[in-house]
C-alpha positions in Angstrom: 10.0 -41.4 -89.1 11.4 -38.3 -87.5 12.3 -37.6 -83.9 13.1 -34.0 -83.0 13.5 -32.9 -79.4 14.4 -29.3 -78.8 17.3 -28.6 -76.5 16.9 -26.3 -73.4 20.0 -24.1 -73.1 19.2 -22.9 -69.7 18.4 -26.3 -68.2 20.5 -26.7 -65.0 22.9 -29.7 -64.7 21.7 -30.6 -61.3 23.5 -28.7 -58.6 24.3 -25.1 -59.5 26.9 -22.6 -58.3 26.2 -18.9 -57.8 29.9 -17.8 -57.7 33.3 -19.0 -58.6 34.1 -19.3 -54.8 31.2 -21.7 -54.4 32.4 -23.9 -57.3 35.9 -23.8 -55.9 34.6 -25.1 -52.6 32.7 -27.8 -54.4 35.9 -28.9 -56.2 37.7 -29.0 -52.8 35.0 -31.2 -51.3 35.8 -33.8 -54.0 39.6 -33.3 -53.2 40.3 -31.5 -56.4 42.7 -28.5 -55.8 42.1 -26.0 -58.6 43.9 -22.8 -59.4 41.6 -19.7 -59.4 42.0 -19.4 -63.2 40.8 -23.0 -63.7 37.9 -22.6 -61.2 36.8 -19.4 -63.1 37.0 -21.1 -66.5 34.9 -24.1 -65.1 32.4 -21.7 -63.7 32.0 -19.9 -67.1 31.8 -23.4 -68.8 28.7 -24.1 -66.6 27.3 -20.6 -66.8 27.7 -20.1 -70.5 27.1 -23.7 -71.5 30.2 -23.6 -73.7 32.5 -26.7 -74.3 35.8 -26.5 -72.5 39.1 -27.6 -74.1 41.8 -28.5 -71.6 45.4 -28.9 -72.7 48.5 -29.9 -70.8 50.9 -32.7 -70.2 49.6 -36.2 -69.5 48.9 -36.8 -65.8 48.2 -33.2 -64.7 44.6 -33.8 -63.9 42.6 -33.0 -67.1 40.5 -36.1 -67.2 39.9 -35.9 -63.4 38.2 -32.5 -63.8 35.4 -34.1 -65.8 35.0 -36.9 -63.2 34.9 -34.3 -60.4 32.4 -32.1 -62.2 30.1 -35.1 -62.7 30.3 -35.9 -59.0 29.6 -32.3 -57.7 26.8 -31.8 -60.3 25.4 -35.2 -59.4 25.0 -36.1 -63.0 26.2 -39.0 -65.3 29.7 -38.9 -66.8 29.8 -40.2 -70.4 33.4 -40.7 -71.7 34.5 -40.9 -75.3 38.1 -42.2 -75.3 39.7 -41.0 -78.6 42.3 -43.0 -80.5 43.7 -43.1 -84.0 41.2 -44.5 -86.5 38.2 -43.8 -84.4 35.4 -42.8 -86.8 32.2 -40.9 -86.3 30.0 -44.0 -86.5 31.9 -45.8 -83.7 31.6 -42.6 -81.6 27.9 -42.0 -82.3 25.9 -45.2 -82.9 26.0 -48.6 -84.6 23.4 -51.2 -85.4 23.3 -54.5 -83.5 23.8 -56.7 -86.5 23.8 -60.1 -84.7 20.5 -59.3 -83.1 19.0 -58.0 -86.3 20.1 -61.3 -88.1 18.6 -63.3 -85.2 15.3 -61.4 -85.6 15.2 -62.0 -89.3 15.8 -65.7 -88.9 13.1 -65.9 -86.2 10.6 -64.3 -88.7 11.7 -66.7 -91.4 11.2 -69.7 -89.1 7.7 -68.7 -88.3 6.9 -68.1 -92.0 5.1 -64.9 -91.1 7.1 -62.1 -92.7 5.7 -58.7 -93.4 8.6 -57.1 -95.3 7.6 -53.5 -94.6 7.1 -54.2 -90.9 10.3 -56.2 -90.7 12.3 -53.3 -92.3 10.7 -50.9 -89.8 11.5 -53.1 -86.8 15.0 -53.8 -87.9 16.0 -50.2 -87.7 14.1 -49.3 -84.6 15.6 -48.2 -81.3 15.6 -51.7 -80.0 18.5 -52.6 -82.3 20.3 -49.2 -81.9 23.6 -49.3 -80.0 24.2 -45.9 -78.6 27.8 -44.9 -78.4 29.1 -42.0 -76.2 28.2 -39.0 -78.4 24.6 -40.2 -78.9 24.4 -41.3 -75.2 25.3 -37.7 -74.3 22.2 -36.3 -76.0 19.9 -39.1 -75.1 16.4 -37.9 -74.1 16.5 -40.4 -71.2 18.7 -38.1 -69.1 16.8 -36.2 -66.4 19.5 -33.5 -66.4 22.6 -32.5 -68.4 25.3 -35.2 -68.3 29.0 -34.4 -68.4 30.5 -35.5 -71.8 34.2 -36.1 -71.6 35.9 -36.3 -75.0 39.3 -37.5 -73.8 42.5 -37.0 -75.8 40.8 -35.5 -78.8 44.3 -34.9 -80.3 44.6 -38.6 -80.9 41.4 -38.8 -83.1 41.5 -38.3 -86.9 40.5 -34.9 -88.3 37.3 -36.4 -89.8 36.0 -37.0 -86.3 37.1 -33.5 -85.3 35.1 -32.1 -88.2 32.0 -33.9 -87.0 32.5 -32.6 -83.5 32.2 -29.1 -84.9 28.6 -29.8 -85.9 27.8 -31.7 -82.7 29.0 -28.9 -80.4 27.1 -26.3 -82.4 23.7 -28.0 -82.6 23.9 -30.9 -80.1 22.0 -33.1 -82.5 22.6 -36.3 -84.4 20.8 -37.5 -87.5 20.2 -41.3 -87.6 18.9 -41.8 -91.2 16.6 -44.6 -90.2 15.2 -42.7 -87.2 15.5 -39.0 -87.9 17.1 -36.2 -86.0 17.8 -36.7 -82.3 18.4 -33.4 -80.5 19.5 -33.0 -76.9 16.8 -32.2 -74.4 19.4 -31.3 -71.8 22.6 -29.9 -73.3 25.6 -31.8 -71.9 28.5 -30.1 -70.1 31.3 -30.9 -72.6 35.0 -31.3 -71.5 37.6 -32.0 -74.2 41.1 -32.9 -73.3 44.3 -32.8 -75.3 47.9 -33.8 -74.6 48.9 -31.6 -77.6 50.4 -34.5 -79.6 49.0 -32.4 -82.6 47.3 -29.1 -82.9 43.5 -29.0 -82.6 41.8 -27.2 -85.6 41.1 -23.5 -84.9 37.4 -23.9 -85.8 37.0 -26.4 -83.0 38.9 -24.2 -80.6 36.7 -21.2 -81.4 33.7 -23.2 -80.1 35.3 -23.8 -76.8 36.6 -22.1 -73.8 40.3 -22.9 -73.2 42.6 -23.6 -70.3 46.1 -24.9 -70.1 46.9 -27.0 -67.1 50.6 -26.9 -66.2 52.6 -29.1 -63.8 51.7 -28.0 -60.3 54.0 -25.8 -58.2 55.5 -27.3 -55.0 52.8 -25.9 -52.8 50.0 -27.0 -55.0 51.4 -30.4 -55.4 51.8 -30.7 -51.6 48.2 -29.6 -51.1 46.9 -32.2 -53.6 49.0 -34.9 -52.1 47.7 -34.1 -48.6 44.1 -34.2 -50.0 44.5 -37.4 -52.0 46.8 -39.4 -49.7 46.2 -37.9 -46.2 47.9 -40.9 -44.5 51.3 -39.8 -45.9 53.5 -38.3 -43.2 54.0 -34.6 -43.8 57.8 -34.8 -44.0 57.7 -37.6 -46.5 55.0 -35.8 -48.5 57.2 -32.7 -48.7 60.2 -34.7 -49.7 58.2 -36.5 -52.5 57.0 -33.2 -53.8 60.4 -31.6 -53.8 61.9 -34.7 -55.5 59.3 -34.7 -58.3 59.7 -31.0 -58.7 63.4 -31.7 -59.3 62.7 -34.5 -61.7 60.7 -32.1 -63.9 63.8 -29.9 -64.2 65.8 -32.8 -65.7 65.6 -33.4 -69.5 63.4 -36.5 -69.4 61.5 -38.2 -72.2 58.3 -38.1 -70.0 58.4 -35.9 -66.8 56.1 -37.3 -64.1 52.7 -35.7 -63.7 50.6 -35.4 -60.6 49.1 -38.9 -61.2 52.6 -40.4 -61.0 53.3 -38.4 -57.8 50.2 -39.9 -56.2 51.0 -43.4 -57.4 54.6 -43.2 -56.1 53.4 -41.9 -52.7 51.1 -44.9 -52.3 53.9 -47.2 -53.4 56.3 -45.8 -50.9 53.8 -46.1 -48.1 53.1 -49.7 -49.1 56.9 -50.3 -48.7 56.8 -48.8 -45.2 58.9 -45.8 -46.2 59.0 -42.9 -43.8 61.8 -40.9 -45.5 63.3 -40.9 -48.9 66.6 -42.7 -49.3 68.8 -43.8 -52.2 67.9 -47.4 -52.1 64.1 -47.1 -51.9 64.1 -44.4 -54.6 66.2 -46.5 -57.0 64.1 -49.5 -56.4 60.8 -47.7 -57.0 61.6 -45.3 -59.9 59.5 -47.5 -62.2 56.4 -46.2 -60.5 57.1 -42.5 -61.2 59.1 -42.8 -64.5 57.6 -44.7 -67.4 60.6 -45.0 -69.8 63.7 -47.1 -69.1 65.9 -44.4 -70.5 64.5 -42.0 -67.9 65.0 -44.6 -65.1 68.6 -45.2 -66.2 69.3 -41.4 -66.3 68.0 -40.8 -62.8 69.1 -43.9 -60.9 72.3 -43.5 -58.9 74.0 -40.1 -58.6 71.2 -38.0 -60.0 68.6 -39.6 -57.6 71.0 -39.1 -54.7 71.4 -35.4 -55.5 67.7 -34.9 -55.8 67.1 -36.7 -52.5 69.6 -34.4 -50.8 68.0 -31.4 -52.3 64.5 -32.6 -51.2 65.8 -33.2 -47.7 67.2 -29.7 -47.5 64.0 -28.3 -48.7 62.0 -29.7 -45.8 64.4 -28.8 -43.1 
């Protein structure tokens, strides 16, 4: 049995954007503040239907981009979270063995077993468990979904090699069913924290953009958009403090995600202005390693608070 469905490369993914400016406005509507370079790269990703590889430190907003794209395109988001040991079969499809066994036992109990029909039914779509990569090219989609392949640098090189084929042809072969080819080619976003280098062959198939830690002004704009209830003075102090933290030799500098978490934590504590006591008590929200907390708590934190206060006056 063979199922072949031809992909349509120029099929729109729902809402379309005529210019980079229009896409940038769409991102802002979803409270995502993008640099012009990133907005341009995203526009080309949609226009050229090329996968996009985003690299950068953890917490700078790589994963959020895929979520925002799915929202502004009004299309499903399908996420493959990569991890060490993830193999291609777990990422593509598996057979529902418990249900297959139950089906066989039911046939045996009735005494009416047609071996050929049973074999055909056992490996039909009813018993197929579609994992993210197969879900992304599922013919059931009315428009192109957004496929997020998150932290691809954590996956083994064998999966990376399979992605080369998938991103070239957007098709998967299930031996028992045949070749399944995307009717609507997904918008593909790959992210990497650069814990290891991605193979050049995979990079060549993708557009590329490095997302750095935000500048003070960008961080402040993001904070205003995401946590509008934060007083302006406190928001500026927080941004100045986190900018200072990133200049210290830390095991894990805080990303934008930690800045947002810390702001919400400080508001929950009723904080209106940064002070040594509240900063020391809440460092575990913004720093994720005890060595970093110990390094900052006390004099370093006090100096950063003083610097942040001067910056907003």
